[in-house]
N, CA, C and O atoms as a GROMACS GRO file, in nm:
protein
  612
    1UNK      N    1  -0.041   2.306   0.923
    1UNK     CA    2   0.034   2.182   0.910
    1UNK      C    3   0.166   2.210   0.839
    1UNK      O    4   0.174   2.291   0.747
    2UNK      N    5   0.269   2.141   0.885
    2UNK     CA    6   0.396   2.149   0.813
    2UNK      C    7   0.397   2.038   0.706
    2UNK      O    8   0.304   1.959   0.697
    3UNK      N    9   0.503   2.034   0.625
    3UNK     CA   10   0.507   1.941   0.512
    3UNK      C   11   0.501   1.795   0.557
    3UNK      O   12   0.434   1.714   0.494
    4UNK      N   13   0.571   1.760   0.664
    4UNK     CA   14   0.568   1.622   0.716
    4UNK      C   15   0.427   1.585   0.759
    4UNK      O   16   0.379   1.476   0.728
    5UNK      N   17   0.361   1.674   0.829
    5UNK     CA   18   0.224   1.647   0.874
    5UNK      C   19   0.130   1.630   0.755
    5UNK      O   20   0.041   1.545   0.757
    6UNK      N   21   0.149   1.711   0.651
    6UNK     CA   22   0.064   1.697   0.531
    6UNK      C   23   0.088   1.564   0.461
    6UNK      O   24  -0.007   1.500   0.416
    7UNK      N   25   0.214   1.522   0.451
    7UNK     CA   26   0.245   1.393   0.387
    7UNK      C   27   0.183   1.277   0.465
    7UNK      O   28   0.122   1.188   0.406
    8UNK      N   29   0.199   1.280   0.596
    8UNK     CA   30   0.143   1.173   0.680
    8UNK      C   31  -0.010   1.174   0.672
    8UNK      O   32  -0.073   1.068   0.667
    9UNK      N   33  -0.069   1.292   0.672
    9UNK     CA   34  -0.213   1.307   0.662
    9UNK      C   35  -0.266   1.248   0.530
    9UNK      O   36  -0.366   1.177   0.529
   10UNK      N   37  -0.199   1.278   0.420
   10UNK     CA   38  -0.240   1.226   0.290
   10UNK      C   39  -0.224   1.074   0.283
   10UNK      O   40  -0.307   1.005   0.225
   11UNK      N   41  -0.116   1.023   0.341
   11UNK     CA   42  -0.096   0.878   0.345
   11UNK      C   43  -0.210   0.811   0.421
   11UNK      O   44  -0.263   0.710   0.375
   12UNK      N   45  -0.247   0.866   0.535
   12UNK     CA   46  -0.359   0.810   0.612
   12UNK      C   47  -0.491   0.819   0.535
   12UNK      O   48  -0.567   0.722   0.534
   13UNK      N   49  -0.518   0.931   0.472
   13UNK     CA   50  -0.644   0.948   0.399
   13UNK      C   51  -0.654   0.852   0.282
   13UNK      O   52  -0.761   0.796   0.256
   14UNK      N   53  -0.544   0.832   0.211
   14UNK     CA   54  -0.548   0.738   0.097
   14UNK      C   55  -0.569   0.596   0.146
   14UNK      O   56  -0.622   0.511   0.073
   15UNK      N   57  -0.529   0.570   0.269
   15UNK     CA   58  -0.540   0.436   0.324
   15UNK      C   59  -0.674   0.409   0.390
   15UNK      O   60  -0.735   0.305   0.367
   16UNK      N   61  -0.721   0.504   0.474
   16UNK     CA   62  -0.838   0.471   0.554
   16UNK      C   63  -0.959   0.560   0.538
   16UNK      O   64  -1.062   0.532   0.598
   17UNK      N   65  -0.951   0.666   0.463
   17UNK     CA   66  -1.075   0.736   0.438
   17UNK      C   67  -1.068   0.886   0.429
   17UNK      O   68  -0.965   0.949   0.454
   18UNK      N   69  -1.183   0.941   0.392
   18UNK     CA   70  -1.203   1.083   0.369
   18UNK      C   71  -1.118   1.134   0.254
   18UNK      O   72  -1.070   1.248   0.256
   19UNK      N   73  -1.099   1.050   0.154
   19UNK     CA   74  -1.027   1.092   0.034
   19UNK      C   75  -1.126   1.160  -0.059
   19UNK      O   76  -1.239   1.114  -0.073
   20UNK      N   77  -1.086   1.268  -0.121
   20UNK     CA   78  -1.178   1.340  -0.209
   20UNK      C   79  -1.197   1.267  -0.340
   20UNK      O   80  -1.298   1.288  -0.408
   21UNK      N   81  -1.104   1.181  -0.379
   21UNK     CA   82  -1.109   1.115  -0.510
   21UNK      C   83  -1.207   0.998  -0.516
   21UNK      O   84  -1.252   0.960  -0.624
   22UNK      N   85  -1.240   0.941  -0.402
   22UNK     CA   86  -1.325   0.822  -0.399
   22UNK      C   87  -1.284   0.734  -0.282
   22UNK      O   88  -1.226   0.784  -0.185
   23UNK      N   89  -1.313   0.605  -0.289
   23UNK     CA   90  -1.284   0.520  -0.175
   23UNK      C   91  -1.134   0.504  -0.147
   23UNK      O   92  -1.053   0.491  -0.239
   24UNK      N   93  -1.102   0.506  -0.020
   24UNK     CA   94  -0.965   0.478   0.022
   24UNK      C   95  -0.939   0.328   0.005
   24UNK      O   96  -1.029   0.252  -0.031
   25UNK      N   97  -0.819   0.290   0.032
   25UNK     CA   98  -0.783   0.149   0.020
   25UNK      C   99  -0.869   0.061   0.111
   25UNK      O  100  -0.925  -0.039   0.066
   26UNK      N  101  -0.880   0.097   0.239
   26UNK     CA  102  -0.962   0.015   0.329
   26UNK      C  103  -1.110   0.019   0.293
   26UNK      O  104  -1.181  -0.080   0.310
   27UNK      N  105  -1.158   0.133   0.244
   27UNK     CA  106  -1.297   0.140   0.200
   27UNK      C  107  -1.319   0.048   0.080
   27UNK      O  108  -1.424  -0.017   0.070
   28UNK      N  109  -1.223   0.042  -0.011
   28UNK     CA  110  -1.235  -0.046  -0.127
   28UNK      C  111  -1.234  -0.193  -0.086
   28UNK      O  112  -1.295  -0.277  -0.152
   29UNK      N  113  -1.164  -0.223   0.024
   29UNK     CA  114  -1.152  -0.362   0.070
   29UNK      C  115  -1.261  -0.403   0.170
   29UNK      O  116  -1.267  -0.519   0.210
   30UNK      N  117  -1.345  -0.310   0.211
   30UNK     CA  118  -1.439  -0.332   0.321
   30UNK      C  119  -1.526  -0.456   0.307
   30UNK      O  120  -1.544  -0.528   0.405
   31UNK      N  121  -1.579  -0.484   0.191
   31UNK     CA  122  -1.671  -0.596   0.175
   31UNK      C  123  -1.612  -0.710   0.092
   31UNK      O  124  -1.685  -0.794   0.040
   32UNK      N  125  -1.481  -0.712   0.081
   32UNK     CA  126  -1.416  -0.816   0.002
   32UNK      C  127  -1.399  -0.942   0.087
   32UNK      O  128  -1.339  -0.938   0.194
   33UNK      N  129  -1.452  -1.050   0.039
   33UNK     CA  130  -1.441  -1.180   0.107
   33UNK      C  131  -1.314  -1.250   0.058
   33UNK      O  132  -1.257  -1.211  -0.044
   34UNK      N  133  -1.269  -1.354   0.129
   34UNK     CA  134  -1.154  -1.430   0.079
   34UNK      C  135  -1.178  -1.487  -0.061
   34UNK      O  136  -1.086  -1.495  -0.141
   35UNK      N  137  -1.301  -1.526  -0.089
   35UNK     CA  138  -1.334  -1.581  -0.220
   35UNK      C  139  -1.320  -1.474  -0.329
   35UNK      O  140  -1.264  -1.499  -0.436
   36UNK      N  141  -1.373  -1.354  -0.300
   36UNK     CA  142  -1.359  -1.243  -0.394
   36UNK      C  143  -1.213  -1.204  -0.409
   36UNK      O  144  -1.166  -1.178  -0.520
   37UNK      N  145  -1.141  -1.201  -0.298
   37UNK     CA  146  -1.000  -1.159  -0.299
   37UNK      C  147  -0.913  -1.249  -0.384
   37UNK      O  148  -0.818  -1.204  -0.446
   38UNK      N  149  -0.947  -1.377  -0.387
   38UNK     CA  150  -0.864  -1.472  -0.462
   38UNK      C  151  -0.916  -1.500  -0.603
   38UNK      O  152  -0.851  -1.569  -0.681
   39UNK      N  153  -1.033  -1.446  -0.636
   39UNK     CA  154  -1.091  -1.468  -0.770
   39UNK      C  155  -1.019  -1.382  -0.875
   39UNK      O  156  -0.964  -1.276  -0.844
   40UNK      N  157  -1.020  -1.431  -0.997
   40UNK     CA  158  -0.957  -1.359  -1.109
   40UNK      C  159  -1.065  -1.332  -1.215
   40UNK      O  160  -1.078  -1.407  -1.312
   41UNK      N  161  -1.143  -1.223  -1.196
   41UNK     CA  162  -1.252  -1.196  -1.290
   41UNK      C  163  -1.205  -1.144  -1.426
   41UNK      O  164  -1.279  -1.149  -1.524
   42UNK      N  165  -1.082  -1.096  -1.431
   42UNK     CA  166  -1.026  -1.044  -1.556
   42UNK      C  167  -0.901  -1.125  -1.588
   42UNK      O  168  -0.805  -1.125  -1.511
   43UNK      N  169  -0.902  -1.194  -1.700
   43UNK     CA  170  -0.788  -1.278  -1.738
   43UNK      C  171  -0.660  -1.196  -1.743
   43UNK      O  172  -0.658  -1.083  -1.791
   44UNK      N  173  -0.554  -1.255  -1.691
   44UNK     CA  174  -0.420  -1.194  -1.690
   44UNK      C  175  -0.408  -1.071  -1.600
   44UNK      O  176  -0.304  -1.004  -1.602
   45UNK      N  177  -0.510  -1.041  -1.522
   45UNK     CA  178  -0.502  -0.930  -1.426
   45UNK      C  179  -0.473  -0.989  -1.288
   45UNK      O  180  -0.503  -1.106  -1.262
   46UNK      N  181  -0.416  -0.908  -1.202
   46UNK     CA  182  -0.392  -0.955  -1.065
   46UNK      C  183  -0.523  -0.967  -0.989
   46UNK      O  184  -0.621  -0.898  -1.020
   47UNK      N  185  -0.524  -1.054  -0.890
   47UNK     CA  186  -0.639  -1.065  -0.801
   47UNK      C  187  -0.629  -0.956  -0.695
   47UNK      O  188  -0.524  -0.894  -0.677
   48UNK      N  189  -0.738  -0.934  -0.625
   48UNK     CA  190  -0.737  -0.837  -0.514
   48UNK      C  191  -0.634  -0.879  -0.411
   48UNK      O  192  -0.561  -0.795  -0.359
   49UNK      N  193  -0.628  -1.006  -0.380
   49UNK     CA  194  -0.534  -1.055  -0.279
   49UNK      C  195  -0.390  -1.030  -0.323
   49UNK      O  196  -0.306  -0.988  -0.243
   50UNK      N  197  -0.361  -1.056  -0.450
   50UNK     CA  198  -0.227  -1.029  -0.501
   50UNK      C  199  -0.192  -0.881  -0.488
   50UNK      O  200  -0.079  -0.846  -0.453
   51UNK      N  201  -0.288  -0.796  -0.516
   51UNK     CA  202  -0.266  -0.651  -0.505
   51UNK      C  203  -0.237  -0.612  -0.361
   51UNK      O  204  -0.147  -0.532  -0.335
   52UNK      N  205  -0.311  -0.668  -0.266
   52UNK     CA  206  -0.288  -0.634  -0.125
   52UNK      C  207  -0.149  -0.679  -0.081
   52UNK      O  208  -0.079  -0.606  -0.011
   53UNK      N  209  -0.108  -0.798  -0.122
   53UNK     CA  210   0.028  -0.844  -0.089
   53UNK      C  211   0.134  -0.755  -0.153
   53UNK      O  212   0.238  -0.729  -0.093
   54UNK      N  213   0.108  -0.710  -0.275
   54UNK     CA  214   0.198  -0.618  -0.343
   54UNK      C  215   0.208  -0.485  -0.267
   54UNK      O  216   0.316  -0.429  -0.254
   55UNK      N  217   0.095  -0.436  -0.218
   55UNK     CA  218   0.094  -0.312  -0.140
   55UNK      C  219   0.181  -0.327  -0.015
   55UNK      O  220   0.258  -0.238   0.019
   56UNK      N  221   0.166  -0.439   0.054
   56UNK     CA  222   0.248  -0.465   0.173
   56UNK      C  223   0.396  -0.462   0.135
   56UNK      O  224   0.479  -0.406   0.207
   57UNK      N  225   0.430  -0.523   0.021
   57UNK     CA  226   0.568  -0.528  -0.024
   57UNK      C  227   0.623  -0.389  -0.051
   57UNK      O  228   0.738  -0.359  -0.016
   58UNK      N  229   0.543  -0.303  -0.113
   58UNK     CA  230   0.594  -0.169  -0.144
   58UNK      C  231   0.606  -0.084  -0.018
   58UNK      O  232   0.695   0.000  -0.010
   59UNK      N  233   0.520  -0.103   0.078
   59UNK     CA  234   0.537  -0.037   0.208
   59UNK      C  235   0.670  -0.081   0.269
   59UNK      O  236   0.747   0.001   0.320
   60UNK      N  237   0.694  -0.211   0.265
   60UNK     CA  238   0.821  -0.262   0.318
   60UNK      C  239   0.941  -0.202   0.245
   60UNK      O  240   1.043  -0.173   0.307
   61UNK      N  241   0.929  -0.184   0.115
   61UNK     CA  242   1.038  -0.125   0.037
   61UNK      C  243   1.070   0.016   0.086
   61UNK      O  244   1.186   0.049   0.109
   62UNK      N  245   0.967   0.099   0.102
   62UNK     CA  246   0.990   0.236   0.148
   62UNK      C  247   1.048   0.236   0.289
   62UNK      O  248   1.139   0.313   0.318
   63UNK      N  249   0.996   0.151   0.376
   63UNK     CA  250   1.051   0.142   0.512
   63UNK      C  251   1.197   0.098   0.510
   63UNK      O  252   1.279   0.152   0.584
   64UNK      N  253   1.229   0.001   0.428
   64UNK     CA  254   1.367  -0.045   0.414
   64UNK      C  255   1.457   0.069   0.372
   64UNK      O  256   1.564   0.091   0.429
   65UNK      N  257   1.413   0.142   0.271
   65UNK     CA  258   1.492   0.256   0.223
   65UNK      C  259   1.512   0.360   0.332
   65UNK      O  260   1.620   0.417   0.344
   66UNK      N  261   1.408   0.384   0.412
   66UNK     CA  262   1.419   0.481   0.521
   66UNK      C  263   1.524   0.438   0.624
   66UNK      O  264   1.584   0.521   0.691
   67UNK      N  265   1.545   0.307   0.634
   67UNK     CA  266   1.642   0.253   0.730
   67UNK      C  267   1.778   0.224   0.666
   67UNK      O  268   1.862   0.158   0.726
   68UNK      N  269   1.798   0.274   0.546
   68UNK     CA  270   1.928   0.264   0.482
   68UNK      C  271   1.954   0.139   0.401
   68UNK      O  272   2.065   0.119   0.353
   69UNK      N  273   1.853   0.054   0.385
   69UNK     CA  274   1.868  -0.068   0.308
   69UNK      C  275   1.830  -0.039   0.163
   69UNK      O  276   1.714  -0.012   0.133
   70UNK      N  277   1.928  -0.046   0.074
   70UNK     CA  278   1.907  -0.010  -0.066
   70UNK      C  279   1.864  -0.125  -0.154
   70UNK      O  280   1.845  -0.107  -0.275
   71UNK      N  281   1.846  -0.244  -0.098
   71UNK     CA  282   1.814  -0.358  -0.182
   71UNK      C  283   1.673  -0.344  -0.242
   71UNK      O  284   1.578  -0.312  -0.171
   72UNK      N  285   1.661  -0.369  -0.372
   72UNK     CA  286   1.530  -0.360  -0.437
   72UNK      C  287   1.446  -0.482  -0.401
   72UNK      O  288   1.496  -0.581  -0.348
   73UNK      N  289   1.318  -0.472  -0.431
   73UNK     CA  290   1.231  -0.588  -0.412
   73UNK      C  291   1.264  -0.692  -0.517
   73UNK      O  292   1.286  -0.661  -0.634
   74UNK      N  293   1.269  -0.816  -0.475
   74UNK     CA  294   1.281  -0.925  -0.571
   74UNK      C  295   1.142  -0.945  -0.632
   74UNK      O  296   1.043  -0.902  -0.574
   75UNK      N  297   1.133  -1.010  -0.747
   75UNK     CA  298   1.001  -1.037  -0.804
   75UNK      C  299   0.910  -1.115  -0.706
   75UNK      O  300   0.789  -1.092  -0.702
   76UNK      N  301   0.970  -1.205  -0.628
   76UNK     CA  302   0.892  -1.284  -0.531
   76UNK      C  303   0.842  -1.196  -0.416
   76UNK      O  304   0.735  -1.221  -0.360
   77UNK      N  305   0.920  -1.094  -0.380
   77UNK     CA  306   0.876  -1.002  -0.274
   77UNK      C  307   0.770  -0.907  -0.328
   77UNK      O  308   0.672  -0.878  -0.259
   78UNK      N  309   0.788  -0.860  -0.450
   78UNK     CA  310   0.698  -0.761  -0.507
   78UNK      C  311   0.558  -0.818  -0.531
   78UNK      O  312   0.459  -0.750  -0.505
   79UNK      N  313   0.552  -0.940  -0.580
   79UNK     CA  314   0.423  -1.007  -0.604
   79UNK      C  315   0.428  -1.147  -0.541
   79UNK      O  316   0.442  -1.247  -0.611
   80UNK      N  317   0.416  -1.152  -0.407
   80UNK     CA  318   0.426  -1.283  -0.339
   80UNK      C  319   0.309  -1.375  -0.372
   80UNK      O  320   0.204  -1.332  -0.419
   81UNK      N  321   0.332  -1.502  -0.344
   81UNK     CA  322   0.227  -1.602  -0.365
   81UNK      C  323   0.115  -1.581  -0.263
   81UNK      O  324   0.139  -1.547  -0.147
   82UNK      N  325  -0.005  -1.601  -0.310
   82UNK     CA  326  -0.123  -1.587  -0.225
   82UNK      C  327  -0.140  -1.715  -0.144
   82UNK      O  328  -0.129  -1.824  -0.198
   83UNK      N  329  -0.166  -1.702  -0.013
   83UNK     CA  330  -0.192  -1.823   0.066
   83UNK      C  331  -0.326  -1.884   0.027
   83UNK      O  332  -0.403  -1.825  -0.049
   84UNK      N  333  -0.354  -2.000   0.079
   84UNK     CA  334  -0.483  -2.062   0.050
   84UNK      C  335  -0.595  -1.971   0.101
   84UNK      O  336  -0.584  -1.910   0.207
   85UNK      N  337  -0.700  -1.966   0.023
   85UNK     CA  338  -0.810  -1.873   0.053
   85UNK      C  339  -0.892  -1.921   0.171
   85UNK      O  340  -0.976  -2.010   0.160
   86UNK      N  341  -0.866  -1.860   0.284
   86UNK     CA  342  -0.946  -1.887   0.404
   86UNK      C  343  -0.973  -1.754   0.473
   86UNK      O  344  -0.903  -1.655   0.450
   87UNK      N  345  -1.074  -1.753   0.555
   87UNK     CA  346  -1.107  -1.630   0.629
   87UNK      C  347  -0.990  -1.587   0.716
   87UNK      O  348  -0.960  -1.468   0.724
   88UNK      N  349  -0.925  -1.682   0.780
   88UNK     CA  350  -0.816  -1.645   0.870
   88UNK      C  351  -0.696  -1.589   0.793
   88UNK      O  352  -0.635  -1.492   0.838
   89UNK      N  353  -0.661  -1.649   0.680
   89UNK     CA  354  -0.546  -1.597   0.604
   89UNK      C  355  -0.578  -1.461   0.541
   89UNK      O  356  -0.490  -1.376   0.532
   90UNK      N  357  -0.702  -1.439   0.497
   90UNK     CA  358  -0.740  -1.309   0.444
   90UNK      C  359  -0.736  -1.204   0.555
   90UNK      O  360  -0.686  -1.093   0.534
   91UNK      N  361  -0.789  -1.239   0.673
   91UNK     CA  362  -0.786  -1.148   0.787
   91UNK      C  363  -0.641  -1.113   0.824
   91UNK      O  364  -0.610  -0.997   0.851
   92UNK      N  365  -0.552  -1.211   0.825
   92UNK     CA  366  -0.410  -1.187   0.854
   92UNK      C  367  -0.347  -1.094   0.752
   92UNK      O  368  -0.268  -1.006   0.788
   93UNK      N  369  -0.381  -1.112   0.626
   93UNK     CA  370  -0.327  -1.026   0.520
   93UNK      C  371  -0.371  -0.882   0.540
   93UNK      O  372  -0.290  -0.790   0.530
   94UNK      N  373  -0.499  -0.862   0.569
   94UNK     CA  374  -0.550  -0.726   0.591
   94UNK      C  375  -0.488  -0.665   0.716
   94UNK      O  376  -0.455  -0.547   0.718
   95UNK      N  377  -0.470  -0.744   0.820
   95UNK     CA  378  -0.405  -0.694   0.942
   95UNK      C  379  -0.260  -0.654   0.915
   95UNK      O  380  -0.214  -0.553   0.968
   96UNK      N  381  -0.188  -0.732   0.834
   96UNK     CA  382  -0.051  -0.695   0.797
   96UNK      C  383  -0.051  -0.562   0.724
   96UNK      O  384   0.035  -0.478   0.747
   97UNK      N  385  -0.147  -0.544   0.635
   97UNK     CA  386  -0.157  -0.419   0.560
   97UNK      C  387  -0.182  -0.302   0.656
   97UNK      O  388  -0.118  -0.198   0.645
   98UNK      N  389  -0.273  -0.320   0.750
   98UNK     CA  390  -0.301  -0.215   0.849
   98UNK      C  391  -0.176  -0.182   0.932
   98UNK      O  392  -0.143  -0.066   0.954
   99UNK      N  393  -0.109  -0.287   0.976
   99UNK     CA  394   0.009  -0.268   1.061
   99UNK      C  395   0.121  -0.197   0.987
   99UNK      O  396   0.185  -0.107   1.042
  100UNK      N  397   0.146  -0.236   0.864
  100UNK     CA  398   0.257  -0.175   0.789
  100UNK      C  399   0.224  -0.031   0.754
  100UNK      O  400   0.313   0.054   0.751
  101UNK      N  401   0.096  -0.002   0.726
  101UNK     CA  402   0.056   0.135   0.701
  101UNK      C  403   0.079   0.219   0.827
  101UNK      O  404   0.132   0.330   0.819
  102UNK      N  405   0.039   0.168   0.940
  102UNK     CA  406   0.056   0.242   1.066
  102UNK      C  407   0.204   0.266   1.094
  102UNK      O  408   0.243   0.374   1.138
  103UNK      N  409   0.286   0.165   1.070
  103UNK     CA  410   0.430   0.179   1.091
  103UNK      C  411   0.487   0.288   1.000
  103UNK      O  412   0.565   0.372   1.045
  104UNK      N  413   0.449   0.286   0.873
  104UNK     CA  414   0.501   0.387   0.781
  104UNK      C  415   0.450   0.527   0.819
  104UNK      O  416   0.527   0.623   0.814
  105UNK      N  417   0.324   0.538   0.856
  105UNK     CA  418   0.271   0.669   0.898
  105UNK      C  419   0.351   0.725   1.015
  105UNK      O  420   0.384   0.844   1.018
  106UNK      N  421   0.381   0.641   1.112
  106UNK     CA  422   0.459   0.686   1.228
  106UNK      C  423   0.599   0.728   1.187
  106UNK      O  424   0.651   0.828   1.236
  107UNK      N  425   0.660   0.653   1.097
  107UNK     CA  426   0.796   0.687   1.055
  107UNK      C  427   0.798   0.812   0.969
  107UNK      O  428   0.892   0.892   0.978
  108UNK      N  429   0.697   0.831   0.886
  108UNK     CA  430   0.689   0.954   0.808
  108UNK      C  431   0.669   1.073   0.903
  108UNK      O  432   0.732   1.177   0.887
  109UNK      N  433   0.580   1.057   1.001
  109UNK     CA  434   0.554   1.164   1.097
  109UNK      C  435   0.680   1.204   1.173
  109UNK      O  436   0.696   1.320   1.211
  110UNK      N  437   0.770   1.110   1.195
  110UNK     CA  438   0.894   1.138   1.267
  110UNK      C  439   1.012   1.171   1.178
  110UNK      O  440   1.124   1.187   1.226
  111UNK      N  441   0.988   1.180   1.047
  111UNK     CA  442   1.098   1.202   0.953
  111UNK      C  443   1.147   1.346   0.962
  111UNK      O  444   1.068   1.439   0.981
  112UNK      N  445   1.277   1.364   0.947
  112UNK     CA  446   1.337   1.497   0.952
  112UNK      C  447   1.300   1.574   0.825
  112UNK      O  448   1.340   1.535   0.716
  113UNK      N  449   1.224   1.684   0.839
  113UNK     CA  450   1.180   1.758   0.720
  113UNK      C  451   1.296   1.815   0.638
  113UNK      O  452   1.280   1.841   0.519
  114UNK      N  453   1.409   1.835   0.700
  114UNK     CA  454   1.526   1.887   0.628
  114UNK      C  455   1.581   1.785   0.529
  114UNK      O  456   1.662   1.820   0.442
  115UNK      N  457   1.539   1.658   0.541
  115UNK     CA  458   1.587   1.553   0.452
  115UNK      C  459   1.487   1.513   0.344
  115UNK      O  460   1.511   1.417   0.270
  116UNK      N  461   1.376   1.585   0.333
  116UNK     CA  462   1.273   1.550   0.236
  116UNK      C  463   1.322   1.556   0.092
  116UNK      O  464   1.275   1.480   0.007
  117UNK      N  465   1.416   1.644   0.063
  117UNK     CA  466   1.467   1.657  -0.073
  117UNK      C  467   1.582   1.561  -0.103
  117UNK      O  468   1.630   1.556  -0.216
  118UNK      N  469   1.626   1.486  -0.003
  118UNK     CA  470   1.734   1.390  -0.022
  118UNK      C  471   1.674   1.255  -0.060
  118UNK      O  472   1.562   1.222  -0.022
  119UNK      N  473   1.752   1.178  -0.137
  119UNK     CA  474   1.701   1.046  -0.175
  119UNK      C  475   1.717   0.949  -0.058
  119UNK      O  476   1.807   0.963   0.025
  120UNK      N  477   1.631   0.851  -0.055
  120UNK     CA  478   1.642   0.742   0.042
  120UNK      C  479   1.732   0.636  -0.018
  120UNK      O  480   1.752   0.633  -0.140
  121UNK      N  481   1.786   0.549   0.064
  121UNK     CA  482   1.874   0.442   0.015
  121UNK      C  483   1.805   0.363  -0.095
  121UNK      O  484   1.690   0.321  -0.080
  122UNK      N  485   1.875   0.343  -0.206
  122UNK     CA  486   1.823   0.262  -0.315
  122UNK      C  487   1.722   0.331  -0.403
  122UNK      O  488   1.672   0.270  -0.498
  123UNK      N  489   1.690   0.456  -0.376
  123UNK     CA  490   1.590   0.528  -0.456
  123UNK      C  491   1.659   0.638  -0.536
  123UNK      O  492   1.750   0.705  -0.486
  124UNK      N  493   1.615   0.657  -0.656
  124UNK     CA  494   1.670   0.765  -0.737
  124UNK      C  495   1.594   0.895  -0.714
  124UNK      O  496   1.635   1.001  -0.762
  125UNK      N  497   1.484   0.887  -0.641
  125UNK     CA  498   1.402   1.006  -0.613
  125UNK      C  499   1.409   1.042  -0.465
  125UNK      O  500   1.458   0.964  -0.382
  126UNK      N  501   1.359   1.158  -0.434
  126UNK     CA  502   1.366   1.211  -0.298
  126UNK      C  503   1.275   1.136  -0.201
  126UNK      O  504   1.186   1.061  -0.241
  127UNK      N  505   1.301   1.158  -0.073
  127UNK     CA  506   1.214   1.102   0.031
  127UNK      C  507   1.071   1.153   0.011
  127UNK      O  508   0.974   1.078   0.025
  128UNK      N  509   1.058   1.283  -0.021
  128UNK     CA  510   0.926   1.339  -0.047
  128UNK      C  511   0.853   1.260  -0.156
  128UNK      O  512   0.736   1.226  -0.141
  129UNK      N  513   0.923   1.232  -0.265
  129UNK     CA  514   0.862   1.159  -0.376
  129UNK      C  515   0.826   1.017  -0.334
  129UNK      O  516   0.723   0.965  -0.377
  130UNK      N  517   0.906   0.955  -0.250
  130UNK     CA  518   0.874   0.822  -0.200
  130UNK      C  519   0.747   0.824  -0.116
  130UNK      O  520   0.661   0.737  -0.129
  131UNK      N  521   0.734   0.925  -0.029
  131UNK     CA  522   0.619   0.932   0.061
  131UNK      C  523   0.490   0.966  -0.014
  131UNK      O  524   0.386   0.906   0.011
  132UNK      N  525   0.497   1.062  -0.106
  132UNK     CA  526   0.378   1.094  -0.184
  132UNK      C  527   0.350   0.982  -0.283
  132UNK      O  528   0.235   0.957  -0.318
  133UNK      N  529   0.455   0.916  -0.329
  133UNK     CA  530   0.440   0.806  -0.423
  133UNK      C  531   0.365   0.688  -0.363
  133UNK      O  532   0.282   0.627  -0.430
  134UNK      N  533   0.394   0.655  -0.238
  134UNK     CA  534   0.322   0.542  -0.174
  134UNK      C  535   0.175   0.579  -0.156
  134UNK      O  536   0.088   0.493  -0.163
  135UNK      N  537   0.148   0.706  -0.133
  135UNK     CA  538   0.010   0.754  -0.124
  135UNK      C  539  -0.060   0.738  -0.259
  135UNK      O  540  -0.173   0.689  -0.266
  136UNK      N  541   0.007   0.779  -0.366
  136UNK     CA  542  -0.049   0.764  -0.500
  136UNK      C  543  -0.067   0.616  -0.536
  136UNK      O  544  -0.164   0.579  -0.602
  137UNK      N  545   0.025   0.534  -0.491
  137UNK     CA  546   0.017   0.390  -0.514
  137UNK      C  547  -0.108   0.332  -0.447
  137UNK      O  548  -0.177   0.248  -0.506
  138UNK      N  549  -0.138   0.376  -0.326
  138UNK     CA  550  -0.262   0.334  -0.257
  138UNK      C  551  -0.384   0.368  -0.341
  138UNK      O  552  -0.472   0.284  -0.360
  139UNK      N  553  -0.388   0.491  -0.391
  139UNK     CA  554  -0.504   0.538  -0.467
  139UNK      C  555  -0.519   0.457  -0.596
  139UNK      O  556  -0.629   0.416  -0.633
  140UNK      N  557  -0.409   0.437  -0.664
  140UNK     CA  558  -0.410   0.360  -0.789
  140UNK      C  559  -0.468   0.220  -0.766
  140UNK      O  560  -0.556   0.175  -0.839
  141UNK      N  561  -0.416   0.151  -0.664
  141UNK     CA  562  -0.462   0.015  -0.641
  141UNK      C  563  -0.601   0.009  -0.579
  141UNK      O  564  -0.672  -0.089  -0.599
  142UNK      N  565  -0.641   0.111  -0.506
  142UNK     CA  566  -0.780   0.116  -0.456
  142UNK      C  567  -0.875   0.117  -0.576
  142UNK      O  568  -0.979   0.051  -0.574
  143UNK      N  569  -0.840   0.193  -0.678
  143UNK     CA  570  -0.922   0.196  -0.799
  143UNK      C  571  -0.929   0.060  -0.868
  143UNK      O  572  -1.035   0.018  -0.913
  144UNK      N  573  -0.816  -0.008  -0.875
  144UNK     CA  574  -0.815  -0.143  -0.933
  144UNK      C  575  -0.905  -0.237  -0.853
  144UNK      O  576  -0.981  -0.316  -0.910
  145UNK      N  577  -0.895  -0.228  -0.722
  145UNK     CA  578  -0.974  -0.316  -0.635
  145UNK      C  579  -1.123  -0.292  -0.657
  145UNK      O  580  -1.201  -0.386  -0.665
  146UNK      N  581  -1.162  -0.166  -0.667
  146UNK     CA  582  -1.303  -0.133  -0.691
  146UNK      C  583  -1.350  -0.195  -0.823
  146UNK      O  584  -1.459  -0.252  -0.830
  147UNK      N  585  -1.268  -0.182  -0.928
  147UNK     CA  586  -1.306  -0.239  -1.058
  147UNK      C  587  -1.312  -0.392  -1.055
  147UNK      O  588  -1.403  -0.451  -1.113
  148UNK      N  589  -1.216  -0.454  -0.988
  148UNK     CA  590  -1.220  -0.599  -0.976
  148UNK      C  591  -1.342  -0.647  -0.898
  148UNK      O  592  -1.406  -0.745  -0.935
  149UNK      N  593  -1.374  -0.576  -0.790
  149UNK     CA  594  -1.492  -0.613  -0.710
  149UNK      C  595  -1.619  -0.599  -0.793
  149UNK      O  596  -1.709  -0.683  -0.783
  150UNK      N  597  -1.627  -0.495  -0.873
  150UNK     CA  598  -1.745  -0.477  -0.960
  150UNK      C  599  -1.754  -0.588  -1.063
  150UNK      O  600  -1.863  -0.637  -1.094
  151UNK      N  601  -1.639  -0.628  -1.115
  151UNK     CA  602  -1.638  -0.736  -1.215
  151UNK      C  603  -1.682  -0.870  -1.155
  151UNK      O  604  -1.729  -0.958  -1.227
  152UNK      N  605  -1.668  -0.883  -1.025
  152UNK     CA  606  -1.708  -1.008  -0.959
  152UNK      C  607  -1.857  -1.014  -0.929
  152UNK      O  608  -1.910  -1.122  -0.902
  153UNK      N  609  -1.925  -0.902  -0.933
  153UNK     CA  610  -2.068  -0.900  -0.898
  153UNK      C  611  -2.156  -0.925  -1.018
  153UNK      O  612  -2.278  -0.926  -1.006
   0.00000   0.00000   0.00000
């Protein structure tokens, strides 16, 4: 594997499975209901649903940067409001997460490896750091989701 293939591979593993560290993001979300997703078992902590919306926002940020848009996330974009808790809105949120992950994986796979050490628009760090960072971000929030789900049981 070349470096681009390894980055894309790690992004996919952190998202959908076969991670050595524990459950991937989708594995952590597998049995989460809309009620669990919107519950706040720990005071002043984000809900699972808020975390998923935040993940979508950060994927959008990296994609924006890849396309030359340097604008940072606004607070409303970074932590958007949760829609009313219904099965359909939860399903839509998870589908958005799947779609944005797939879009980023494709764009990372097609990224010019000669530009990995260059910064993306609006980022002070390299493209490589952005790509591995979103992978680390998945892992971090998967852990939070697992803890929140346990607190709900």
